[in-house]
C-alpha positions as CSV (number, residue, x, y, z in Angstrom):
1,M,0.0,0.0,0.0
2,K,2.9,2.3,0.7
3,N,4.2,1.9,-2.8
4,F,0.8,2.8,-4.2
5,G,0.9,6.0,-2.2
6,W,4.3,6.9,-3.7
7,L,3.1,6.1,-7.2
8,M,0.1,8.3,-6.8
9,A,2.3,11.1,-5.5
10,Y,4.5,10.8,-8.5
11,V,1.5,10.7,-10.9
12,L,-0.1,13.8,-9.3
13,T,3.2,15.7,-9.3
14,S,3.7,14.9,-12.9
15,F,0.1,15.9,-13.7
16,F,0.5,19.2,-11.9
17,G,3.8,19.8,-13.5
18,M,2.4,19.3,-17.0
19,I,-0.5,21.7,-16.5
20,W,1.7,24.3,-14.8
21,S,4.4,24.0,-17.6
22,G,1.7,24.2,-20.3
23,Y,0.2,27.3,-18.7
24,V,3.6,29.0,-18.5
25,F,4.5,27.9,-22.1
26,S,1.2,29.4,-23.4
27,I,2.0,32.7,-21.7
28,M,5.6,32.8,-23.0
29,W,4.3,31.9,-26.5
30,A,1.9,34.8,-26.4
31,W,4.6,37.2,-25.1
32,F,7.3,36.4,-27.6
33,I,6.2,34.2,-30.5
34,V,2.8,35.8,-31.2
35,S,4.1,39.3,-31.0
36,I,7.2,38.7,-33.1
37,F,6.0,36.2,-35.8
38,N,2.2,36.9,-35.8
39,A,1.7,33.2,-34.9
40,P,-1.7,32.0,-33.6
41,V,-2.2,32.1,-29.8
42,L,-1.8,28.7,-28.1
43,S,-4.4,27.4,-25.8
44,I,-3.2,25.8,-22.6
45,N,-4.2,22.4,-24.0
46,S,-2.2,23.0,-27.1
47,A,0.8,24.3,-25.1
48,I,0.7,21.2,-22.9
49,G,0.6,18.9,-26.0
50,L,3.4,20.8,-27.7
51,S,5.5,20.7,-24.5
52,L,4.9,16.9,-24.2
53,V,6.0,16.3,-27.8
54,V,9.2,18.4,-27.3
55,S,9.9,16.6,-24.0
56,Y,9.3,13.2,-25.7
57,L,11.7,14.1,-28.5
58,T,14.4,15.5,-26.3
59,Y,14.3,13.1,-23.3
60,H,17.6,11.6,-22.2
61,V,17.9,8.5,-20.0
62,D,20.4,8.8,-17.1
63,N,22.1,5.5,-16.6
64,K,23.8,6.3,-13.3
65,E,22.3,4.8,-10.2
66,D,20.1,7.1,-8.1
67,K,20.7,6.4,-4.4
68,R,18.2,9.0,-3.0
69,T,15.3,7.9,-1.0
70,A,11.7,8.0,-2.3
71,V,11.0,11.1,-0.2
72,E,14.1,12.9,-1.7
73,K,13.2,11.9,-5.2
74,L,9.6,13.1,-4.8
75,G,10.8,16.4,-3.2
76,S,13.1,17.0,-6.1
77,M,10.3,16.2,-8.5
78,V,7.9,18.6,-6.8
79,V,10.5,21.5,-6.6
80,N,11.4,20.9,-10.3
81,A,7.7,20.8,-11.4
82,A,6.8,23.9,-9.5
83,M,10.0,26.1,-9.7
84,K,11.4,25.6,-13.1
85,P,8.3,27.0,-14.9
86,L,8.1,29.8,-12.3
87,V,11.7,30.8,-12.9
88,F,11.2,30.8,-16.7
89,L,8.1,32.9,-16.3
90,A,9.9,35.4,-14.1
91,F,12.8,35.8,-16.5
92,G,10.4,36.0,-19.4
93,Y,8.5,38.7,-17.6
94,I,11.7,40.7,-17.0
95,V,12.8,40.3,-20.7
96,R,9.3,41.4,-21.8
97,L,9.6,44.6,-19.8
98,F,12.6,45.6,-21.9
99,A,10.8,44.8,-25.2
């Protein structure tokens, strides 16, 4: 039962990360791509899909053994899912201010 709880935590974190990343991607697309290239605006669903395709095509497998505990792995995954898009959004906002 404990393993099922960890699995659900990983799945929910991945789900949250995909939605949050898609939202940030749609905002960044509107700020930079639409205004520069007159491209169509991406919906959040389209941004999530495009982000998944790019992630699928650029995914790299790490062959080294990970000796972290499940709690450490999940914590790292949560921080990465939440903070990476937030940092990109913050830097994108700052760059947009200078445009």
